[in-house]
MOPAC internal coordinates of N, CA, C and O (Angstrom, degrees):
PM7 1SCF
backbone

  N    0.0000 0     0.00 0     0.00 0    0    0    0
  C    1.4542 1     0.00 0     0.00 0    1    0    0
  C    1.5232 1   110.40 1     0.00 0    2    1    0
  O    1.2310 1   122.09 1   -48.41 1    3    2    1
  N    1.2862 1   113.61 1   131.59 1    3    2    1
  C    1.4346 1   120.42 1  -174.86 1    5    3    2
  C    1.5114 1   113.07 1   -76.98 1    6    5    3
  O    1.2310 1   115.27 1   -40.07 1    7    6    5
  N    1.2993 1   126.58 1   139.93 1    7    6    5
  C    1.4286 1   127.47 1   174.22 1    9    7    6
  C    1.5423 1   111.78 1   -97.39 1   10    9    7
  O    1.2310 1   120.44 1  -174.92 1   11   10    9
  N    1.3172 1   116.76 1     5.08 1   11   10    9
  C    1.4636 1   122.30 1  -178.82 1   13   11   10
  C    1.5702 1   108.02 1   -71.81 1   14   13   11
  O    1.2310 1   121.99 1   -57.97 1   15   14   13
  N    1.3268 1   113.79 1   122.03 1   15   14   13
  C    1.4746 1   117.97 1  -174.12 1   17   15   14
  C    1.6342 1   109.96 1   -78.92 1   18   17   15
  O    1.2310 1   119.98 1   171.48 1   19   18   17
  N    1.2939 1   117.64 1    -8.52 1   19   18   17
  C    1.4493 1   117.99 1  -177.62 1   21   19   18
  C    1.4993 1   112.26 1   -75.57 1   22   21   19
  O    1.2310 1   119.28 1   -32.22 1   23   22   21
  N    1.3524 1   118.98 1   147.78 1   23   22   21
  C    1.4413 1   117.83 1   178.63 1   25   23   22
  C    1.5421 1   112.83 1   -67.08 1   26   25   23
  O    1.2310 1   120.17 1   -22.93 1   27   26   25
  N    1.3308 1   117.28 1   157.07 1   27   26   25
  C    1.4133 1   124.31 1  -179.12 1   29   27   26
  C    1.4941 1   104.11 1   -97.03 1   30   29   27
  O    1.2310 1   117.80 1   -56.43 1   31   30   29
  N    1.2714 1   121.79 1   123.57 1   31   30   29
  C    1.4222 1   126.85 1   172.11 1   33   31   30
  C    1.5803 1   110.74 1  -110.12 1   34   33   31
  O    1.2310 1   118.82 1   -65.58 1   35   34   33
  N    1.2333 1   119.86 1   114.42 1   35   34   33
  C    1.4482 1   119.89 1  -177.00 1   37   35   34
  C    1.5841 1   105.80 1  -116.54 1   38   37   35
  O    1.2310 1   121.06 1   -55.17 1   39   38   37
  N    1.2968 1   115.59 1   124.83 1   39   38   37
  C    1.4031 1   118.92 1   177.92 1   41   39   38
  C    1.5679 1   109.02 1  -148.65 1   42   41   39
  O    1.2310 1   119.50 1   -28.84 1   43   42   41
  N    1.3021 1   118.55 1   151.16 1   43   42   41
  C    1.4969 1   118.75 1  -179.61 1   45   43   42
  C    1.4952 1   108.24 1  -124.80 1   46   45   43
  O    1.2310 1   121.11 1   -47.37 1   47   46   45
  N    1.2857 1   115.49 1   132.63 1   47   46   45
  C    1.4321 1   125.53 1   176.72 1   49   47   46
  C    1.5120 1   111.28 1  -128.61 1   50   49   47
  O    1.2310 1   117.67 1   -39.73 1   51   50   49
  N    1.2110 1   122.03 1   140.27 1   51   50   49
  C    1.4596 1   124.17 1  -171.31 1   53   51   50
  C    1.6115 1   108.69 1  -108.11 1   54   53   51
  O    1.2310 1   121.27 1   -41.20 1   55   54   53
  N    1.3713 1   115.17 1   138.80 1   55   54   53
  C    1.4093 1   115.22 1   176.65 1   57   55   54
  C    1.5468 1   106.46 1   -81.15 1   58   57   55
  O    1.2310 1   119.38 1    -8.60 1   59   58   57
  N    1.3045 1   118.79 1   171.40 1   59   58   57
  C    1.4824 1   121.17 1   175.72 1   61   59   58
  C    1.5309 1   110.11 1   -54.98 1   62   61   59
  O    1.2310 1   119.19 1   -30.36 1   63   62   61
  N    1.3023 1   119.15 1   149.64 1   63   62   61
  C    1.4307 1   127.04 1   172.92 1   65   63   62
  C    1.4908 1   112.11 1   -98.00 1   66   65   63
  O    1.2310 1   119.39 1   -53.21 1   67   66   65
  N    1.3088 1   118.77 1   126.79 1   67   66   65
  C    1.4685 1   123.68 1   179.37 1   69   67   66
  C    1.4671 1   114.41 1  -124.88 1   70   69   67
  O    1.2310 1   120.54 1    -2.61 1   71   70   69
  N    1.2781 1   116.57 1   177.39 1   71   70   69
  C    1.4787 1   119.34 1   174.09 1   73   71   70
  C    1.5649 1   105.05 1  -121.60 1   74   73   71
  O    1.2310 1   123.21 1   -21.79 1   75   74   73
  N    1.3898 1   111.46 1   158.21 1   75   74   73
  C    1.4280 1   118.79 1  -175.28 1   77   75   74
  C    1.6142 1   106.39 1   -58.07 1   78   77   75
  O    1.2310 1   121.28 1   -50.55 1   79   78   77
  N    1.2570 1   115.15 1   129.45 1   79   78   77
  C    1.4446 1   122.17 1   176.16 1   81   79   78
  C    1.5668 1   112.90 1    77.62 1   82   81   79
  O    1.2310 1   121.05 1  -172.46 1   83   82   81
  N    1.3333 1   115.59 1     7.54 1   83   82   81
  C    1.4933 1   120.48 1   176.93 1   85   83   82
  C    1.4906 1   113.23 1   -79.08 1   86   85   83
  O    1.2310 1   123.00 1    16.16 1   87   86   85
  N    1.3640 1   111.86 1  -163.84 1   87   86   85
  C    1.5302 1   120.13 1  -177.13 1   89   87   86
  C    1.4520 1   113.68 1   -61.87 1   90   89   87
  O    1.2310 1   118.20 1   156.96 1   91   90   89
  N    1.3543 1   121.04 1   -23.04 1   91   90   89
  C    1.4477 1   122.88 1   178.71 1   93   91   90
  C    1.4735 1   115.15 1   -98.01 1   94   93   91
  O    1.2310 1   121.48 1  -175.11 1   95   94   93
  N    1.3410 1   114.77 1     4.89 1   95   94   93
  C    1.4469 1   119.49 1  -175.24 1   97   95   94
  C    1.4988 1   118.64 1   -58.79 1   98   97   95
  O    1.2310 1   121.44 1   154.17 1   99   98   97
  N    1.3357 1   114.84 1   -25.83 1   99   98   97
  C    1.4899 1   118.77 1   178.31 1  101   99   98
  C    1.5150 1   113.07 1   -94.58 1  102  101   99
  O    1.2310 1   121.40 1   178.31 1  103  102  101
  N    1.3179 1   114.93 1    -1.69 1  103  102  101
  C    1.5587 1   116.79 1   177.18 1  105  103  102
  C    1.4591 1   113.50 1   -74.71 1  106  105  103
  O    1.2310 1   118.50 1   -39.64 1  107  106  105
  N    1.3167 1   120.47 1   140.36 1  107  106  105
  C    1.4328 1   120.29 1   178.37 1  109  107  106
  C    1.5334 1   108.41 1   -88.18 1  110  109  107
  O    1.2310 1   120.11 1   -13.18 1  111  110  109
  N    1.3114 1   117.40 1   166.82 1  111  110  109
  C    1.4945 1   121.74 1   179.51 1  113  111  110
  C    1.5241 1   107.76 1   -56.31 1  114  113  111
  O    1.2310 1   119.10 1   134.75 1  115  114  113
  N    1.2499 1   119.33 1   -45.25 1  115  114  113
  C    1.4519 1   124.96 1  -179.02 1  117  115  114
  C    1.5033 1   115.20 1   -58.47 1  118  117  115
  O    1.2310 1   121.92 1   137.41 1  119  118  117
  N    1.3101 1   113.93 1   -42.59 1  119  118  117
  C    1.4820 1   124.11 1  -179.52 1  121  119  118
  C    1.6605 1   107.67 1   -69.08 1  122  121  119
  O    1.2310 1   120.96 1   148.94 1  123  122  121
  N    1.2959 1   115.77 1   -31.06 1  123  122  121
  C    1.5304 1   117.49 1   178.51 1  125  123  122
  C    1.5373 1   106.94 1   -83.17 1  126  125  123
  O    1.2310 1   118.77 1   143.71 1  127  126  125
  N    1.3222 1   119.95 1   -36.29 1  127  126  125
  C    1.4607 1   119.37 1  -169.82 1  129  127  126
  C    1.4699 1   112.93 1   -86.79 1  130  129  127
  O    1.2310 1   117.93 1   147.29 1  131  130  129
  N    1.3868 1   121.55 1   -32.71 1  131  130  129
  C    1.4710 1   122.32 1  -177.90 1  133  131  130
  C    1.3984 1   115.14 1   -56.05 1  134  133  131
  O    1.2310 1   117.02 1   133.01 1  135  134  133
  N    1.3279 1   123.27 1   -46.99 1  135  134  133
  C    1.5300 1   121.71 1   177.71 1  137  135  134
  C    1.5761 1   109.40 1   -65.92 1  138  137  135
  O    1.2310 1   116.91 1   154.41 1  139  138  137
  N    1.2875 1   123.47 1   -25.59 1  139  138  137
  C    1.4564 1   123.98 1   177.54 1  141  139  138
  C    1.5684 1   106.68 1   -67.72 1  142  141  139
  O    1.2310 1   121.77 1   132.12 1  143  142  141
  N    1.3965 1   114.22 1   -47.88 1  143  142  141
  C    1.4428 1   117.13 1  -179.34 1  145  143  142
  C    1.4776 1   113.54 1   -62.98 1  146  145  143
  O    1.2310 1   120.31 1   139.10 1  147  146  145
  N    1.3690 1   117.00 1   -40.90 1  147  146  145
  C    1.5094 1   124.54 1   179.88 1  149  147  146
  C    1.5257 1   103.65 1   -58.12 1  150  149  147
  O    1.2310 1   119.56 1   133.38 1  151  150  149
  N    1.3566 1   118.45 1   -46.62 1  151  150  149
  C    1.4949 1   120.98 1  -178.14 1  153  151  150
  C    1.5135 1   110.30 1   -62.05 1  154  153  151
  O    1.2310 1   117.75 1   137.46 1  155  154  153
  N    1.3347 1   121.89 1   -42.54 1  155  154  153
  C    1.4363 1   124.67 1   173.19 1  157  155  154
  C    1.5074 1   112.67 1   -56.20 1  158  157  155
  O    1.2310 1   120.14 1   134.38 1  159  158  157
  N    1.3138 1   117.34 1   -45.62 1  159  158  157
  C    1.5014 1   120.60 1   179.82 1  161  159  158
  C    1.4792 1   109.98 1   -64.58 1  162  161  159
  O    1.2310 1   118.48 1   143.17 1  163  162  161
  N    1.3865 1   120.51 1   -36.83 1  163  162  161
  C    1.4291 1   123.16 1   177.42 1  165  163  162
  C    1.4801 1   106.65 1   -67.06 1  166  165  163
  O    1.2310 1   116.69 1   134.70 1  167  166  165
  N    1.3156 1   123.89 1   -45.30 1  167  166  165
  C    1.4427 1   124.12 1  -179.34 1  169  167  166
  C    1.5451 1   114.20 1   -62.97 1  170  169  167
  O    1.2310 1   120.39 1   151.63 1  171  170  169
  N    1.3543 1   116.86 1   -28.37 1  171  170  169
  C    1.4037 1   118.62 1  -175.71 1  173  171  170
  C    1.5507 1   110.23 1   -85.28 1  174  173  171
  O    1.2310 1   120.55 1  -174.38 1  175  174  173
  N    1.2309 1   116.55 1     5.62 1  175  174  173
  C    1.5467 1   122.52 1   173.12 1  177  175  174
  C    1.5290 1   116.04 1    37.26 1  178  177  175
  O    1.2310 1   120.81 1  -116.70 1  179  178  177
  N    1.2730 1   116.06 1    63.30 1  179  178  177
  C    1.4824 1   120.29 1   174.33 1  181  179  178
  C    1.4448 1   118.72 1    86.05 1  182  181  179
  O    1.2310 1   117.72 1  -177.75 1  183  182  181
  N    1.3156 1   121.95 1     2.25 1  183  182  181
  C    1.4023 1   122.08 1   176.75 1  185  183  182
  C    1.5205 1   109.33 1   -82.02 1  186  185  183
  O    1.2310 1   118.24 1   -57.53 1  187  186  185
  N    1.3313 1   120.96 1   122.47 1  187  186  185
  C    1.3718 1   124.91 1  -174.30 1  189  187  186
  C    1.5119 1   111.56 1   -72.55 1  190  189  187
  O    1.2310 1   118.57 1   -63.00 1  191  190  189
  N    1.2799 1   120.34 1   117.00 1  191  190  189
  C    1.4576 1   127.61 1   179.40 1  193  191  190
  C    1.4511 1   111.91 1   -57.46 1  194  193  191
  O    1.2310 1   119.33 1   -39.68 1  195  194  193
  N    1.3659 1   118.88 1   140.32 1  195  194  193
  C    1.3995 1   123.84 1   170.08 1  197  195  194
  C    1.5382 1   111.59 1   -92.24 1  198  197  195
  O    1.2310 1   120.78 1   150.59 1  199  198  197
  N    1.3679 1   116.11 1   -29.41 1  199  198  197
  C    1.4562 1   118.09 1   176.62 1  201  199  198
  C    1.5079 1   109.14 1  -178.10 1  202  201  199
  O    1.2310 1   120.14 1     5.39 1  203  202  201
  N    1.3174 1   117.33 1  -174.61 1  203  202  201
  C    1.4234 1   123.48 1  -177.28 1  205  203  202
  C    1.5924 1   112.45 1  -146.62 1  206  205  203
  O    1.2310 1   121.32 1   -37.96 1  207  206  205
  N    1.3352 1   115.07 1   142.04 1  207  206  205
  C    1.4769 1   120.15 1   171.80 1  209  207  206
  C    1.4203 1   109.22 1  -116.31 1  210  209  207
  O    1.2310 1   119.35 1   -52.70 1  211  210  209
  N    1.3638 1   118.84 1   127.30 1  211  210  209
  C    1.4824 1   124.10 1  -176.17 1  213  211  210
  C    1.5168 1   110.62 1  -122.77 1  214  213  211
  O    1.2310 1   121.26 1   -54.21 1  215  214  213
  N    1.3079 1   115.20 1   125.79 1  215  214  213
  C    1.5015 1   117.12 1   170.56 1  217  215  214
  C    1.4643 1   110.61 1   -80.71 1  218  217  215
  O    1.2310 1   120.48 1   -45.85 1  219  218  217
  N    1.3543 1   116.68 1   134.15 1  219  218  217
  C    1.3988 1   123.08 1  -176.57 1  221  219  218
  C    1.4879 1   112.25 1  -128.41 1  222  221  219
  O    1.2310 1   118.97 1   -58.87 1  223  222  221
  N    1.2922 1   119.57 1   121.13 1  223  222  221
  C    1.5521 1   119.56 1   177.17 1  225  223  222
  C    1.4948 1   111.30 1  -114.31 1  226  225  223
  O    1.2310 1   120.30 1  -162.88 1  227  226  225
  N    1.3200 1   117.04 1    17.12 1  227  226  225
  C    1.5033 1   120.84 1  -179.95 1  229  227  226
  C    1.4555 1   114.12 1   -87.06 1  230  229  227
  O    1.2310 1   118.91 1   176.81 1  231  230  229
  N    1.3273 1   119.69 1    -3.19 1  231  230  229
  C    1.4226 1   124.06 1   179.91 1  233  231  230
  C    1.5349 1   113.17 1   102.11 1  234  233  231
  O    1.2310 1   120.46 1    -4.66 1  235  234  233
  N    1.2682 1   116.72 1   175.34 1  235  234  233
  C    1.4665 1   116.61 1  -179.47 1  237  235  234
  C    1.4387 1   118.95 1   -69.70 1  238  237  235
  O    1.2310 1   119.69 1   -19.19 1  239  238  237
  N    1.3036 1   118.19 1   160.81 1  239  238  237
  C    1.4809 1   121.03 1  -179.76 1  241  239  238
  C    1.4830 1   115.03 1   162.31 1  242  241  239
  O    1.2310 1   121.22 1  -147.81 1  243  242  241
  N    1.3570 1   115.27 1    32.19 1  243  242  241
  C    1.4655 1   117.65 1  -179.09 1  245  243  242
  C    1.4745 1   108.29 1    93.21 1  246  245  243
  O    1.2310 1   123.78 1     4.21 1  247  246  245
  N    1.3257 1   110.35 1  -175.79 1  247  246  245
  C    1.5575 1   119.65 1  -178.92 1  249  247  246
  C    1.5017 1   110.80 1   -83.38 1  250  249  247
  O    1.2310 1   121.82 1   -94.05 1  251  250  249
  N    1.3557 1   114.12 1    85.95 1  251  250  249
  C    1.4795 1   119.08 1  -178.49 1  253  251  250
  C    1.5446 1   110.96 1   -66.78 1  254  253  251
  O    1.2310 1   119.53 1   153.92 1  255  254  253
  N    1.3072 1   118.51 1   -26.08 1  255  254  253
  C    1.4476 1   126.65 1   174.56 1  257  255  254
  C    1.5234 1   109.23 1   -54.61 1  258  257  255
  O    1.2310 1   122.25 1   133.53 1  259  258  257
  N    1.3675 1   113.30 1   -46.47 1  259  258  257
  C    1.4621 1   121.84 1  -175.75 1  261  259  258
  C    1.5638 1   109.15 1   -68.46 1  262  261  259
  O    1.2310 1   120.58 1   131.91 1  263  262  261
  N    1.3235 1   116.49 1   -48.09 1  263  262  261
  C    1.4582 1   117.09 1   178.70 1  265  263  262
  C    1.4630 1   115.81 1   -60.90 1  266  265  263
  O    1.2310 1   122.67 1   135.07 1  267  266  265
  N    1.4128 1   112.50 1   -44.93 1  267  266  265
  C    1.4506 1   119.30 1  -178.09 1  269  267  266
  C    1.4918 1   114.23 1   -68.53 1  270  269  267
  O    1.2310 1   120.88 1   147.42 1  271  270  269
  N    1.4113 1   115.92 1   -32.58 1  271  270  269
  C    1.4825 1   119.50 1   179.50 1  273  271  270
  C    1.6336 1   106.25 1   -67.07 1  274  273  271
  O    1.2310 1   120.49 1   139.80 1  275  274  273
  N    1.2906 1   116.68 1   -40.20 1  275  274  273
  C    1.4694 1   117.23 1  -177.29 1  277  275  274
  C    1.4884 1   107.07 1   -70.83 1  278  277  275
  O    1.2310 1   117.89 1   140.28 1  279  278  277
  N    1.2955 1   121.63 1   -39.72 1  279  278  277
  C    1.4806 1   123.03 1   179.26 1  281  279  278
  C    1.5335 1   111.50 1   -67.21 1  282  281  279
  O    1.2310 1   123.98 1   149.44 1  283  282  281
  N    1.3315 1   109.97 1   -30.56 1  283  282  281
  C    1.5425 1   114.00 1   178.77 1  285  283  282
  C    1.5691 1   114.48 1   -80.97 1  286  285  283
  O    1.2310 1   119.60 1   173.25 1  287  286  285
  N    1.3739 1   118.36 1    -6.75 1  287  286  285
  C    1.3850 1   120.74 1   175.06 1  289  287  286
  C    1.4967 1   118.01 1   109.15 1  290  289  287
  O    1.2310 1   121.22 1  -176.77 1  291  290  289
  N    1.3279 1   115.28 1     3.23 1  291  290  289
  C    1.4772 1   117.03 1   179.38 1  293  291  290
  C    1.5147 1   109.44 1   -72.55 1  294  293  291
  O    1.2310 1   120.03 1   -31.17 1  295  294  293
  N    1.3449 1   117.55 1   148.83 1  295  294  293
  C    1.4629 1   121.80 1  -178.15 1  297  295  294
  C    1.5388 1   109.00 1   -64.18 1  298  297  295
  O    1.2310 1   119.82 1   -25.42 1  299  298  297
  N    1.3078 1   117.95 1   154.58 1  299  298  297
  C    1.4271 1   126.69 1  -179.27 1  301  299  298
  C    1.5902 1   111.51 1   -61.58 1  302  301  299
  O    1.2310 1   120.04 1   150.55 1  303  302  301
  N    1.3000 1   117.54 1   -29.45 1  303  302  301
  C    1.4379 1   118.04 1  -178.53 1  305  303  302
  C    1.4967 1   120.07 1   -77.98 1  306  305  303
  O    1.2310 1   121.48 1   173.41 1  307  306  305
  N    1.3998 1   114.78 1    -6.59 1  307  306  305
  C    1.4351 1   121.62 1   176.38 1  309  307  306
  C    1.5042 1   112.06 1   -74.59 1  310  309  307
  O    1.2310 1   122.39 1   -33.47 1  311  310  309
  N    1.2958 1   113.03 1   146.53 1  311  310  309
  C    1.5292 1   116.51 1   174.93 1  313  311  310
  C    1.5795 1   108.67 1   -88.76 1  314  313  311
  O    1.2310 1   122.89 1   -13.56 1  315  314  313
  N    1.2875 1   112.06 1   166.44 1  315  314  313
  C    1.5165 1   118.30 1   178.02 1  317  315  314
  C    1.4969 1   108.70 1  -150.70 1  318  317  315
  O    1.2310 1   121.11 1   -36.28 1  319  318  317
  N    1.3346 1   115.49 1   143.72 1  319  318  317
  C    1.4542 1   121.81 1  -178.17 1  321  319  318
  C    1.5553 1   111.04 1  -138.11 1  322  321  319
  O    1.2310 1   122.89 1   -56.37 1  323  322  321
  N    1.3502 1   112.07 1   123.63 1  323  322  321
  C    1.4610 1   118.64 1  -179.45 1  325  323  322
  C    1.5074 1   107.55 1   -93.54 1  326  325  323
  O    1.2310 1   121.86 1   -45.26 1  327  326  325
  N    1.2920 1   114.04 1   134.74 1  327  326  325
  C    1.5365 1   121.17 1   174.80 1  329  327  326
  C    1.4575 1   106.15 1  -109.70 1  330  329  327
  O    1.2310 1   118.92 1   -60.42 1  331  330  329
  N    1.3387 1   119.66 1   119.58 1  331  330  329
  C    1.4428 1   121.38 1   177.82 1  333  331  330
  C    1.5402 1   108.73 1  -114.64 1  334  333  331
  O    1.2310 1   121.47 1   -81.53 1  335  334  333
  N    1.2876 1   114.78 1    98.47 1  335  334  333
  C    1.4768 1   118.24 1   179.80 1  337  335  334
  C    1.5869 1   109.62 1  -129.67 1  338  337  335
  O    1.2310 1   121.22 1  -155.91 1  339  338  337
  N    1.2835 1   115.26 1    24.09 1  339  338  337
  C    1.4349 1   125.48 1   179.64 1  341  339  338
  C    1.5501 1   109.35 1    54.23 1  342  341  339
  O    1.2310 1   118.05 1    65.91 1  343  342  341
  N    1.3491 1   121.31 1  -114.09 1  343  342  341
  C    1.4785 1   125.54 1  -167.09 1  345  343  342
  C    1.6020 1   110.51 1   -63.21 1  346  345  343
  O    1.2310 1   120.33 1   155.15 1  347  346  345
  N    1.2661 1   116.97 1   -24.85 1  347  346  345
  C    1.4924 1   118.77 1  -171.93 1  349  347  346
  C    1.6171 1   108.82 1  -116.96 1  350  349  347
  O    1.2310 1   120.27 1  -157.70 1  351  350  349
  N    1.3990 1   117.10 1    22.30 1  351  350  349
  C    1.4295 1   117.34 1  -178.37 1  353  351  350
  C    1.4945 1   113.69 1   -65.35 1  354  353  351
  O    1.2310 1   118.13 1   143.17 1  355  354  353
  N    1.3134 1   121.17 1   -36.83 1  355  354  353
  C    1.4339 1   121.15 1   178.06 1  357  355  354
  C    1.4275 1   111.07 1   -67.00 1  358  357  355
  O    1.2310 1   118.55 1   136.57 1  359  358  357
  N    1.2505 1   120.36 1   -43.43 1  359  358  357
  C    1.5047 1   124.02 1  -178.73 1  361  359  358
  C    1.6209 1   106.58 1   -65.17 1  362  361  359
  O    1.2310 1   119.89 1   137.83 1  363  362  361
  N    1.2951 1   117.81 1   -42.17 1  363  362  361
  C    1.4268 1   122.93 1   177.08 1  365  363  362
  C    1.4574 1   109.15 1   -61.76 1  366  365  363
  O    1.2310 1   118.17 1   135.89 1  367  366  365
  N    1.2642 1   121.08 1   -44.11 1  367  366  365
  C    1.5042 1   124.54 1   179.69 1  369  367  366
  C    1.5212 1   108.96 1   -59.38 1  370  369  367
  O    1.2310 1   119.20 1   136.70 1  371  370  369
  N    1.3368 1   119.13 1   -43.30 1  371  370  369
  C    1.4386 1   123.84 1  -178.67 1  373  371  370
  C    1.5417 1   108.06 1   -67.76 1  374  373  371
  O    1.2310 1   119.37 1   135.75 1  375  374  373
  N    1.2665 1   118.80 1   -44.25 1  375  374  373
  C    1.4079 1   121.93 1   176.97 1  377  375  374
  C    1.5350 1   113.28 1   -63.88 1  378  377  375
  O    1.2310 1   119.41 1   146.41 1  379  378  377
  N    1.3162 1   118.72 1   -33.59 1  379  378  377
  C    1.4637 1   120.46 1   176.12 1  381  379  378
  C    1.4428 1   113.41 1   -68.42 1  382  381  379
  O    1.2310 1   120.10 1   180.00 1  383  382  381

């Protein structure tokens, strides 16, 4: 049980879906996820986020949730967790 007095805002937004070698093939994870995080911040209308969970199916490479969260406008003090479970990473992130 959390002792954090802040409200919990849970929302899901999806990045564009592409195919291997398609028009999004050169985009980085951060370039795809930052606009999604910015949209979530906009939808939460002024609620300061405590953290973010991001599903990543692009492979290993550090905490892409942290990099994307900062690029999307989240404050530096927020935590971020990347879930890398390939085909089910989005669902695993929601479940987390």
